[in-house]
Each structure stands twice: as structure tokens, then as C-alpha cells.
N, C-alpha and C positions, 0 to 999 in steps of 0.2 A: 503723391505726397506720402512721406514716411514709408516709401517702398511699395505703396499700393497705387496701381495705375488704373484709373477708370478709362477704358479704351473705347467704350461705346455707350451712348445714352440716347434713347429714342423715346419721344413722346408722341403717341399716335392717338388722334382724336377723331371719332366718327360721330357727326351730329345728324340725326334724322328727325325731322319735325320737332325741332327745339330740344330733343333729348340727346344728351351727350354721353358717349361711352369712351372713356379715356384709359389708355394703357401706357404706363411708364416702364421702360425696360432699361436696366443699367447693368453693364458687364464690366467686371474688374478682374485684375490679375495681381497676385502677390509676386513682385519682382525681387523681394528680399530673399535671404537664405535661412530665415526662421519663420515660424508661424506668426501671422499678424492678424489684427482685428480689422475687419472691413465694415465701414458704416454706410448705410443706405438711408439718407435723409431726404424726404420730399415734403413740400407744403401743398396742401390741397384745399379747395374752397370749403368753408363750413357748411355750405348748402349741399355738399356732395355726400354720397354714401359709398364707403369702400365696399367692393363686392368680391374681390379676390386678391390673394397675394401668394407668391411662391418664391423660393430661392433654390437654385440648382447649383450644386457644388460638385465639380468633377463628374458631371453626368447624372448625379443622384438628385432628384427633386424632393424638396421638403415643403409640402403645401400648408397653407393656413386653412383652418377649419372654423366655420362660424357656428357658435353654440349659444344657447341661452346664457345670459349673464351670470346667473347663479352657478351654473355648471362650470363656467370658465373661472369664476371667482375662486372656487376651491383650488384649481390649478395655480391661479395667481398667488393665493396665500401660501401654497406649498413652495412656490418659487421664492417669494419674499422671505419666508422663514429660513431659506438657505442663503439669505443675504444677496439674492440676485435682484436686478432691476428689471421688472417684467413689463411695466407699462410702456406701450409703444406709441400712443397717440396723445398729443398735448395741444391745447389751444395755444396758438403761437402769435396771432396778430388779429387785426380788426376783422379781416375776412377769411383768415386761414387757420388751419390746424396742421400740426406737424406729425407726420408718420416717420418713425425712426427705428431702425432695427440694425443690429450689428452681429457679426458672426466671425469666429476665428477660422482662418484658412491656412493650409500648409504652404510652405515655400513653393513657388511656381504653380500653385493651384489657381483655378479660375472660379468665379462665382457669377451667377446671373440672378438679379432681382427683378421680379415683375409684379407691379401693383396695378390693379384695375379699380376705377371708381366711376360712378355715374351721377348725373344731375340733370334736372330740367332747367333749361336756360329761361330766365325771367325777362320780360320785355319792360324796359324803362326808358323814358324819354325817346320812344320811337325806335329803339334798337335792342336786339338780343346781345348779351355780352358774355363771353367766356374768357376767363383769365387763367393763365398757366404760370405758376411760380417757377422761375428759372434760376438755379443756383448750384451748378455742378462743383464749385469750390476748387476746381483744377481744370487745366486745359484737357479737352477730350477729343481724341483723334477723329471719332465718328459721332458727331453731335447732330441731331435732327429733330425738328418739330414738324409734324405733318397733320394737317386738319382737312378732313373731307366733310362737306356739308351737303345734305340732300333735303330739299324742301319742295314738296309737291306743288306749292303755290308759286314757286319761282323765287329766285334770290335777287335782292337789290342791295346796293350800297355795302358791299363786302369790304371791310378794312382790317388791317392788322398793324399793331404797333407794339414797341417794347420800350420800357423806361430806360433800358441800357443801350438802345439802338443809336449808333453814331451815323453820320452821313454815309460813311463807307459801308456800314453794315446794312443800310437801308436797301441797297441793291440786292442783298442776299435773300430778302423776303420776296418770294415768288407767289403771284396771286392770279388765279384764273376763275372766271365765272361764265357758265354757259347755261342759260335757262334755269333749270332746277338744281344744277350742280355747281358747287363752289369748291375750290381747292387752294390751300395755302401751304407753302413749305418754307422752312427756314433752316439752312444747312451751312453754317459758317465753317470755313477751313480753320486749321490750327492757328495759322498766322492772324486770321481775322478775329479770333477769340482773344488775342493778347491785348493787355492794356496799353502796351507800347511795343515798338519793333522787337526788342530783345527780352521783353518781360516774360516771366513765367506765370504771372497772375492772369486770371480770366476776367474779361469784361462782362461776361454773362452773369448778371446778378440783378434780378428785378422781376417785373411783371411783363409777360407777353400776353397782349389782349387782342381778341378777335371780336369784331362787332359786325352785325348785319341786320337787315330786315327782309321781310318777304313782300311779294307783290300782293296788293289787296284790291281785287276788282269787285269783291263782295264784302259785306261786313264781317262775315265769318267763314270758317272752313271746317268741314267734317271729314274725318278719315276713319275707315273701317278696315281692320285686319284681323283675321282668325278669331272672330268672336269677341273682339274688343273694339271700342271706338274712342276717338278723342275729338273734342270740339273746341276750336280756337275762335274766340270772339273779340274783335278789335275794330269796331266801326270807325270810319274816318269821316271828315267833312260834317261833323256835328257842331252845332253852336254851343259855346261854353255856357254852363250854368253859373248864375251868380252864387257866391258862397257866404255863409255866416260863420265867422270863425272867432272862437274865444281862446285867448292865450292865458293859461293859468301858470304863473311863474313863481318859483321858490325864491324868496328874497331873505332867507334866514342868514344868520351869521356865517355859516359854512360856505355860502356863495360869495363871500367877500373877496375882493381882489380880482385876479385874472378871470375867474369864472363869470363874475358879474359883468366885467368889461366885455367879455366875449359874447355873453347873452345879449347885452345891449347893442353891440355891433351887429349881431345877426338880426335882431328885431328892427333896427333902423333900415337894414337892407330889405327885409321882408315888407316893411311899410312902403318902400319904393315900388314893390311889385303888386300890391293890393289894388284891384280894379275899382273903378268908381261905382259899379253896381254892387260891390260887396258890402257886407256889414261886419263890424268887428268890435272887440272890447278887450281890455286887459284886466286880469285879476292878479293881485300880488298877495302872497301869504308868507308871514313869518310867525311871530307870536300872535299877531293880529291879522285881520283881512282888510285889504284896501282894494277898491275898484276905481278904475279910471272914470267910467260913466255908470250911471245906474241901469242903463239899458244898452242894447246893441245900437251902434251908431253907423250911419251910412258913410262910406269912405270918400267923402267930398274932399277936394284939395285943402279946404280950411280945416276940416277935422283931422286930416292926415298930418298937417303942420302941427296942430295941437298935440297929436299923439306922439310926434317926434320929440317935442319938448318934454312931454311926460316921461318918455323912455329915458331921455338923457338924465333926468333927475332921480331915477330909481337908485336906491342904495340898499345895502344888505346888513341886517342885524337881527338878533333875536332867535327864537326857537322855530320849530317847523310844524305849523298847523295845516298839514296837507289836506285833511278832511274838510276843514272850514273853507279853504280856497277852492277846492274842486266842487264842493256842493254849491258855493256861490256862483261859480261859472255855469253849472248845469241849470240852476234856477233862472239865471238871466237868459240863457238860450231857450229854455222851456217857455218863459214868459213872452219872449219875442215871437214864438210861434202861436201861442194862445191868443195874444193880442194883435196878431197879423201885422206886426211891425216889419216883417221880412216877407219877400215874395213867396207864394205857395210853392212855385217850382224853383227851389233853390236847395243847395247842399249845405248842411250844417256839420261843423267839425269842432271838437275840443282838442287842443294840443296842450299837454301839461309837461312842464320841465321841472325836475327836482334833482338835488344831489345828495339827499340824505334820507333819514327815517322820520316818520311822523312821531313827534315827542311832546306835543301839547294839544289840548282839545281832545278829540277822539284819536287815540294812538293805536288801538287794536286794529290790525290790518284786516282781519276777517270782517269786523263790523264796518270798516270803511268800504270794503268790496261790496258788501250786501247793500249798504245805503246808496252807493253810486249806481249799482245795477238797477235798483228799484227806481231811482230818480231819472236815469236815462231811458229805461224801459224800451231799449231796442230802436230808439228813434234816429240816432246818429252815432258815428264812430268816435271813440276816445283813443287818442294817440298819446302814449306816455314816453317821454324821453328821459333816460336816466343818465345824469352827468357824473362821470367818474366811477370809481370802484367802491365808493362808500354807500351806494344805494342798495335797497332791498330789491334787486332786479326781478326776483321771482314774483314778488307782490305786484310790481308795476306791470309785469307781463300778464299775470292772471287777470288783473283788472282790465287791461286793454282788450284781451281776447274775449272776455265776458261781454264786452261792449263793442264787438265787431270792428275793433281797431287792432293796433299792434304796438309792441314796445321796441324801442331802439336804444342801444347804448351810445352815448356821446363820449368819445375818448378825450380826456383832459389834456390835449396837446395844443400846439400853436394854431392848428387849423379847426379848432372846435367851433368857431363862428361859421365856417364854411360847412361843417357837418350839419349844424342846425338849419342853415339855409337850404342845404341840399335836401334834407328831409322835407322841409316846407315845399320845395319845388315839386317833389313827387306827388303831393296831394293838393297842389294849388290850382289845378285845372280840372275840376269835376265836369264830366260831359253827360253822365246819366246817373240817376239815383234809382234804387229799388229794382235792380236788374234780376230777372228770373229766366232761367233756361229750362223749359219743361219738356221732359222726355216721356214717351209712352210707358206707364208704370208696368204694364204686363209684359213688356219686352226686355226691360233692363233689371238686372239683379243687384249689382253693386255700383252705386253712383257716387262720385266725389261731390263736394259742395257745389250746389247749382243755383244758390241765390246770393246776391252780392249787394251790399248797401250802396256802394259808389263804384262807378267806372271812371278812371282818371285818364286824361289825354296821354297818349304815348305808352300806355300799359296794355295788358291783354288779359282776358279772362279765359281760363283753361278748365274744361270739365272732361272727365274721362269716365268710362263705365264698361261693364261687362254685360253681354247679351245673355238672356236666358237660353236661347238657342244659339249654340256656337257657330252654326252655319249661316246665321242671318247676315245679309250683305246690304241692307238698306235701312235708312232711319229718317224720320222727320221730327223736327224740333220746333216748339213754339217759343219765340223769344219776346220778352216784354221788358220795358223800362220806361222811366219818365225823363223826358228831355227838357231843354230850356223852354221850348214853345209848345210841345205836344207830347203825347205818349208815343213810344216806339213799340210797334207790334208787327211781327211778321212770322212766317213759317219758313224754315230752311230744310232742304232735303238732300240726302246723298243716296243715289240710286245704285243698283247692282252694276250698271255699266261703268260708272266712275270707279267703283271698288275694284272691278276686274282690271281696269286700266292701271290702277295703283299696284296691283299684283305683278304686272309686267315689269315694274321698275324695282322689284325686290332685290335685284343684283346689287343695287347701290346701298342697301341698308343692312344693318346687322340684326340678325335674329328676330325675336318677337318684340320689336321695339315698342309697339303701342301697348302691349301687355305690361312690359316693364315700366313704361311711362305711367300707366294706370296704377301699378303697384307702388311706384315712387310717390305719386301724388296722394294716393290713399294713405300711405304710411305717414307722410308729412302731416296730413290733416288729422289722423288718429293721434299722433304724438302731440299735436297742438291741443286737441280736445282733452287729452289726458291731463294737461297742465291745470285746467280749471275743474276737472271732474273730481268726485269723491266717492267713497264707499263702493257699492256694487257696480255703479256705472264705470268707475275708474278701473276696476278689476276686469270688466268685460272689454273695455278699450285696450287694456294692456294685453289681454289674451289674444285679441284680434291682431294687434300690431306685432306681437311676438311671432304669431303664426306666419304672417306675411314676411317678416324679416328673415325668418329661417327658410321659408319656401324660396324666396327670391335672392337669398344670400346677401342681405344688406347688413352692414355694421351700423346699428342704430343704438340709441341709449338703452335698449333692452337686450341687445346681443353683444357678444364679444368675439373677436377672431383670435384663436389660439395659434401661435406660430411655433412650430416645433423645430428645434435645431439639431445638428448632429450630436450623437451621444458624447463625443469627446469634448464638446464645447461646454465650458463650466457655467454657462448661462443658458440652460437648455430650452426654456420656454419663454415666450413673451405674449402679452395680451394686448390686442388692439381694441380700444373702446372708442365710442363716440362722445367727445366732451360735450357738456351742455352749458349754454350761456347762463350767466347769472349766479354761478357758484363763486362766492367772494374768495379771492386768493389770499386774503389776509387772515381769515378766521374760519374755524370750523366749529359747529355747535358744541356747546358744553366745555369750551376751553376759553382761556382768556389770553389776549395778546397784550403785551405791554409795548407801546411804541411811543417814542418821544420825538423831540423837535423835528428832525429831518428825515421824514419817511420817504426818501426818494430811492431807496436802495434797490427796489425791484427793477427800476429802469437802469440803474447804474451797472448792475452786474450782468455780464454776458456769461451765462452758465453753459459753457461748452467744453468738451475735452479739447485740450490744446497741446501743442508740441513744445518740448522743453527748449527754452531759450538759454537758461543757465542751469546746470544741474550739479548737485553735490551729493557725494556718498552713494548709497545703494538706491537705485531708482526702482520704483514699482509701478505697474500699470495704473493709469488714471481712469480706467473704463467706466466704473459705476459711480465714481465719487460725486459728480454733480448732476446725475441724471434725474433724481427725483426733485420735483418742484417743492419748495417749502410751503406748507399750508398756512403756517403762521409763525411769527417770530417776535422776539422782544427786543427792545432797544432803549437806549438812553442817549440823548444828544443835545447839543446846545447848552444853554444855561440850564443845568439838569432839570428838565421837565419830564416827569414820568406820566405816560398816559396808558391806562389799563382798559383795553376794549373788552366789554362783556357782551358777546354776541347774543346770548340767549335773552338779554334784556334790551338788545338793540340800543345800547347806551355805553357810556364810558365813565371811568373815575380817573381823576388826575391829582397829582400832588407834586410838591417841589421839595428839594433838599437845599437848604441855605447853609452853606459852610464856608469857612475861610480858605483862600488859596493855600496850597501846600498840604491840605488834608487829603488822606487816601481813604476811599470808600470801597468796601468789599461788595462786588456786584453779584458774583456767582461763586458758590463753593459746593462742589459735588464730591463727597467723600468716596463714592463708589467708583466713578470714572477717574478720580484724581485730578479733575479739571478745576482750576480757580481763575477768576478774572477780577482784577481790581483796577481802580482809576484814580489818578491824582488830579486834584482841581487846580485850575489857574484862574486868575481874575482878569479884569480889563487892565490896559496899560497904566491907567491911573484911576483912583477911586472917584466915584461920582458923589460929591459932597451933599447933593440934594436928596440922595436916595438913602432910605433907612437900610434897605437890603441891597448888597452889591451883586452884580452879575458874576456867575462862576461857570466854568466850562471844564471839560476834561482835556488836559494838556499832555497827559501821559497815560497809557494803558499797559497793563501787564497781564498776559495770558499764559498760564502754566499747566503742564500735565506731568504730575510727579511720577506716574507709572512709566512715562517715556523719558523722564529726566530732561524735559524740554521747557524752555522759557522764551517768550516773545515779548520784547519791549517796543512800544510804538510811540513816537512823538510826531508832531507836525514836520519835523526836520528829518528824522531817520528811523530806521527799522533795524532792530538788533535781534539776532537769533542765537540762543545759547543751547548747545547740545552737550550735556555734561560740562566739561571744562572748556569746550571749543566754542569760540564766538565768531559769528559772521555778521557783517554790517552792510546795509543797503541804504540808499536815499529814495525819496519819492520820485526821483527822475528815472529810476530803473524800472524795466519791465522784466519780471522774473517769474519763472515757474520752478518751484523746488519740490522734489519728491523724495521721500525716504520712508523707511518702514513705519507704517501707522500714521503717516503725516503727509499732507499736501498743502503747499503754500503758493499763492499766486498774487503777485503785486501788479496791479493795473496802474501804470504810470500816472502820477499826479491825481489819482482818483480814489482808489480803495485797495484793500487787500483782502483776500479770502483765505481763511485758514480752516482746514478740515482735519479733524482728529480721527484716530482709529475707531472710536466708538460710533462715528457718524455725525457727531455734533460739529457744526460749522459756525464760524464767527466771521463777521465782516466788519472791518474798521474803515470808516469813511473819513477822508481828509477834507476839512473845510478850510479853504484859504480865503482870507480877506485882503482888501487892498493894503499893500505894504505900508503906505503912509497914513493909514487910518489913525486918527488921533486917539481912539479909545480901544477898539477891538483888536484881538490878535488871533492867529490861526489856532484851530482846535480840532478835536476828533469826535466822531460818533461811533457807537458800538451797536451792532445788530447780531442777534443769535438766530441762526437758521437751524432747522431740524432739531428744535429744542426737545422733542420727544425722545431724542437719543440720550439726554441727560437723565439721571435716575430720579426716582420719587423723593429721594432724600436731599435733593438740591435746595440750597438756601441762598441767602444774600439779598441785597436790595432789589435785584431783578429776579433772581432765581426763585424766590418764594411765589412769584406770580405766574410761574409756568403751570401751576395747578389751577383748576377752575375756582372761581370766586363768585359768591352770590351776595346780593344786597337788596334792601327794600327802602323805598323813599316814602316818607310820611310828612304830613303837615307842611306843604309848600306855602311859604308866606313871604311878604315883601322884606327885602334886606336893606342894608345901608345904601346900596346902589339900586335905583329903581329898575335898571335893566337886568339886574342879577338877583333873582329871588333866592332866599335861603330855604333850607329844608332840614328835616331830621333823617339821617341815614342809619339803618340798622345793618351792621356788618361785623362779622367775627364776634358776635354777642356784645358789641359796643354800640352805644347811641352817640352819633357824631353830628355836630352842626356843620352842614356843608353848603356851598354856594354854587348856584348854577352859573357857569362861566364858559369861557372859550380858551383853548390852548392852541398854539400854532401847530398845524400839521403841514409839513413841507413835502408831503407825498406828491402833490400835483404841481406845486409852484415852489421849486427849491429856493428861489430868490426872496419872494415876499411871504410865502406860506399862506395857509388858509385857516381861518378860525374854525375849530370844531367844538361842538358843545360837549361839556362833561360836568360831572359833579366834582367840585374842587374840595379836597380834604386839607384843612389848615394845619399849621404847626408841624411842618416836616412830616406829614403823613401819619401823625399820631393817631392810634386806634385802628388804622388800616394796615400799616406794616407791623410785623411781629416785633415786640419790644419797642425801643425808641431809636431814633436815627443814629444816635451816638454809639449804639451797639455795633454799628457797621463800620466804624472808623478803625482802621488797622494801621500798624506802624510802618509797614513797607509794602511794596507792590507784590512781593512774593513771600 
């Protein structure tokens, strides 16, 4: 592609005792006659740590070095100050993060990229699973995936599949198993990679997944190598424990629409799976708290029928009293144990689902965490499910980890109900409670977590440790747990003889795998403990995790890998970091984001360098234009509804501008960069006689840069570009990438256009098309600003003024004219305003129906919130 040929790509995985060591090697050559930029993009599992990277250009190797984050940060800032894009790793999907690096290579030169990452494979539903993202983006002459598995217990049920595998490709997956060794290879020829006989597109695009399990003649397995041990515990043939489960569900206004429909769908499926010996209840929270029953109820067929009817009638409205809902659930579960309503030998679980922030009742998250921890008191796990990107994921995760559970993000896609159900399936079959694996204290110096609240069917408990005496080759462990009928208690041993036998098989395994497995598991647990720790404890955990990360060369949230490039490359250094879950992509603390009706832009834009389909004038490279992810942006869309997110308050302000069709509003005016944006309003096809205020939308947008003598006019029908006196026109049926000095424009057919200016400020215009024969509505546009920090401090306009942080205080909440929407006094910009608690449509998750999000509504066209009055922003023309 573009003169760059990837002639070889090999993915080599070695798995030993569940610990996977993966090496991806890609070789490319520049077939062009000028220097070209070569991209190396791979997606790897979020659970993995990168351990090494290098690139070799014409025989010279440029290695990646792993440093403490602070040290790497200084290099990163230096690179950014030179206008370079230095970040190499981005979260890219539900289970993956993307490592991306590029380098300029001369004509006829070759480059080899090599990336190594490691992870411990987790057992779920009775299988270990390793997935490899396959996406070479072109046909590759020598493409190969090779997986070697060595399991001392013996391998069973080895399988491999790919989401892109056709019947013809199925035969190219070669699989062999003999005792302790398993081998998988996938090596399609060039012709087998084609999407059709003469096509040049590659069919290889998706997930390649390997699954297997091991033979289990005993409940556990101990392995000792070079002063370290690992203990795998997964007993079979146990009787299932009955469970007591409380579902605490957010039914506030923001859950309205598709989210509530999906939650109800998942709950109805879960009710089908609940066993007759189980006990359960539902708690609903919005502004108020509602319970299905006052106590836990046995899952008899009659009670399950009644529960189904209850679920079907759940609706969403009001604010979010998360504290009240969760505490009610905990109280009901505690009472059930104290009053012996549930069997003594049973497993209790709380599952909470929310899509927002607590904003009524107790809304201070630290107070909620403290109260919940005290009430649960270590008796059972709390699982928190965060629906969508509007949640405070850090808060949910801290609270779950403090209570022996975990947090999980539920992605607001069409399969959200399946995601909810899938999580329930993981915890629906508890086999043991209060599991403890006790090791001789005087023999072990560093032990990973060894006590577990629950053991679930199909999972596995893994404990690793380091011996005080590195020559020790034997170990005995006391195992205890509570089962359905009686206590589980036994001692397991690994003798010197078995250890010696394991050493004879060293030829199949890589390096000090048990030591690295111990380091990986220890690091994972230290980083998890850091989430809930504070003060000195957090400092100690950080120091310990950092030392391990540097010693074993893992890229973790505390370290970064600095990738050095050849001196002549104008982008000399890159930084590979480990992204952390829970950072909201829409906001950063201390800033405000203005977003309006249709917040679906993050899904709509595929921000990737692309090749020119039509080009005009002087072309300039597109290398760094779209590489940095926007942290927040402002927008106005639909019947102009402006929503200002104020992250530090975990809240939002909204206002509306009601003006007549034909009026032009100035949205952005930056005297420093010379950028202006204005929009002309249109109305519905005919006026609604019953409404006092008519709907209005943007039917025409004008974006100009006077320094570049450039104007862009956009309507739902056409796009016009004016450079000086020269005009060029396109329609929304075109797919165009246009590049010229200081400017990049990309039109995504019938969807949106992306305009990036010299200063780095980027704008997206979204096309909203309605049914052509709609009696009322007509097509309209939405505007989004990306990289708004590239606009100057002096930026103003209806949108521009909110690019700077805004603060407000709410006082005297009291009933308003609508019982569901209280009024309050807002102190903002030295003004006292009467505001109303309401909802505005947020189309981020559901472009068709939208989702109600709570905000404080400022009346009278934003009077007192916007600078001046709204008529000050009316201008006579687009430019």
C-alpha cells in the first residue's frame, strides 16, 4: 500500500502453565523511489503488559527502553513541544489497546518491527482463552501465527478459531496435541488471504482465538522452578452452593430508552437461570428508592413469575440516589443472614448497575465508599457494572475492590443485554466460599493474594510466591473452604522428585516463566490495591510496583517505554504507556465540555491516516494530523440545545437559543488563529400552531480561517470550499480527502466531514438526514470542535466562551411548577439565576432516540450564563 510492502508478519506465542509470551514480528520494504513513512499498528489485550519493542532499519537496531513514567514524561513533553505526536499506545476497544509506531525509511530500505508482550491467561467457563488481533491491512507474502502450549498437567480440548475464517481457510489451521504439548499454526497463502479471486484486499481482519483446558486428576497443581512456585486451584465435581443475590438497578432518567430496554431484557434472561434454591430481590433507585420485596425471596416458580412481571414494568425517570439504593440492598442482605432467612452455607452477592453519577441524597463519592464498606464489612462481594461512558468508573472500581468484588464496563452497543448476562454467568455458579490457601510462613517471602471470598465454577484460583531459600524444591499447602454440604480441608504437596521431573521438560518452556508469572500476578495485584489505597500506603505500593515493573521490564501505568528513532526522522521519540480503564474520554478535570443534541461523533469518526482519493493543489503529509485523541470537545446540534458538562461538579448546565429561521449565530470567534464559525438556523417544514416556541436547527454552517484565506460552507445538500477566489464544490455522496498547506479536509460519504486547520484545531460537521417525506422535519447539521485547546484563550462566541472552565453553586432546591423538576438558585458568573432540574437529550449512545441526561436548565436563552445577551451573537452573514 502506498509503495510500502509488508512482506512478512509472524505472531509467535509460547504458553507455559497459562503464562503467555507473545512476539509479533513485521518486516516491510519501501518499494517507492522516495522516503516513505511505515506504520506498525497492532492491537493487544488490555490484560497484557508490553515487555519489549525494537525496530531494525537497514541492519541498525533502535530498541525501546522502559523507564519510570516521570523520566519518560520529560522526553514526551520535549517531543510534544516540537509538535510531534509521541504517544504510542491508546485504548482501542473493549478488550484491546493499540500500539502504533511509524518511522520514515529511504527508498528500497527495509525495516523490521518486533513487539513482545506477556499475560497470564485466565480460566473462564472451563477454558483458558488467548486472543490475537489480526489486521495486516494488506496481503502479506509470508504470514504466520504459531502457538506452542506446554502444560505439565496435560492438555485437553485444544481449539482455535478466527472471526474471519472461511470454510476454505479452516483447513489452514493446523492443530496437534500430544500429552503436555499443544501446537497450532495458521499460515494462509497470498491467494487464501484475498477477499475474492483477483482482489487485493485481505480477508484477515478480526480475532484469532485459542482455547484449551488442562487435565485435572487432582483439585490443584503445584509447580516449583528456581526458587519460585505457582499453585493452581480448580477443584471439579463439587456440588453448587445456593446463592443470595440482590440486583441494585439505576432507574434514573438517563437510563431511559435503549439502556433500560436492554437492562430489562438481561434481567428477564437472568431470571430464567436462577435456581430454585437461590434467594433474590430487586432494588431500584432514581430520586427515590423502590424495592420489589421487603426481604430476600426464594426463587420458587411462582415468585419468579411475579419477578418477571415486576421487571417488565420498570421505567426510568428522576435523579440518581445511588447511595440510597445500594445501602437498601446491603441492609436487606444483612438482615437475611441475621434472621437466618437464607441457608448458612450459601454465597451472597450484590450486583449494582448504574449509568451515571450520584446526584441526590448522599452524592459525595468518598462518603458513599466509606458507608458501603462499613455496611458490607467483608461479608460478601460487591460487583459494580458501569453502563456507558457517563459513569464515574474510578468510583465504581474503588468501591467494588474495597468489597472483594470487581467493576466492569458495559458498552452501550446493541449487545449490551448479552454483556450484562455474560457477567452474571461468570458469578452465577459459586462452588466454595471463604477459600484460603495457607503456605508455611517461614519458607515464603513474597506471596500473592491467598484468600478468596468465592470460587466460581469454571474459573481457577492462582497463587504464586517466592521461596526464602531459592534452592528449595518442595512445598506443602493447607487448603480450606466452605462447600455446599461441608467444609473442604486438605493438604497438598509437591516433592523434590516432581520438581526434578519438571526440570527435564525445560526445553519446551521459555526462560524463568514461573518467576515472570509471579512478577506479573504480583504487579497486577499491587496496581489493584493502589486504586483503593491512600497516603503512605499508596506511596509504598507505588514504589513496590514501580521497582517490579522496571526489574521485569513491564510497561505498566507506572512506567513508559521510550522508543528512539533514527536522527533524520522528524519525529524522533515516541512513548508507550499503559492506558488505564475509567478515564472519561469526553472530559478532563478542570475543563468544561459543551455538547449538544447528537453526541455520537466519537463513534462516527474513524481517525486514521488515509490515502488521497481526490487531491487538489499542494499536498502535504497527513502523518500527525489525527493521531491525538480529543480529550473533550464542544458541540451544538439539533434544535439548538447547548449542554455544558462541568466534570469537577459531576454535573451539567444546559440552555437553549430560540430564534427565527434565517438568523445567523456566531458560534466561535478566535482573533488569534483567525478562525470563525457561524451557523444559519432553519425551522421545520411548517410551523406548529400549538407550540409557543418553534423548533430550529442549523441548516448552514460557515467555517473560515482568515490567515489562510479559506472558507468552508456546508449545507445538508452540498459542501463548498473557497480558497481566495477559487471555489470547489462537493456533495455528501462524495468520499474526499483534500490536503493543502495548513489544511486537511476529509468527507466521509453521507456521514460527516472532518476539517483540521494549521493550528491543530479540528471541526467535525455531522449530517443528520430525516425521512424525505417527513411532514415536519428536514435535514440538518451538527457541529463538533475537537482539539479545542488549540484555539486561543481569547476565543469567544456562543460555543467558544465555554472552552474555558466554568464554576457554579446550587442553593435552595425547592419544588417547581412540574413536580418531577425541582427549581433551585444557581450562583454563576456573579449572577443569581433561577434554574430548573431537567433533562436534555444526549444522542451519544442512542443516535435515534437519544438518552435523557440530567442538567440544570438556564431559562431565557441562557441569560446570566452566557456573556451579554443571546442577540449579541446574531451576525449578518456566515463570514
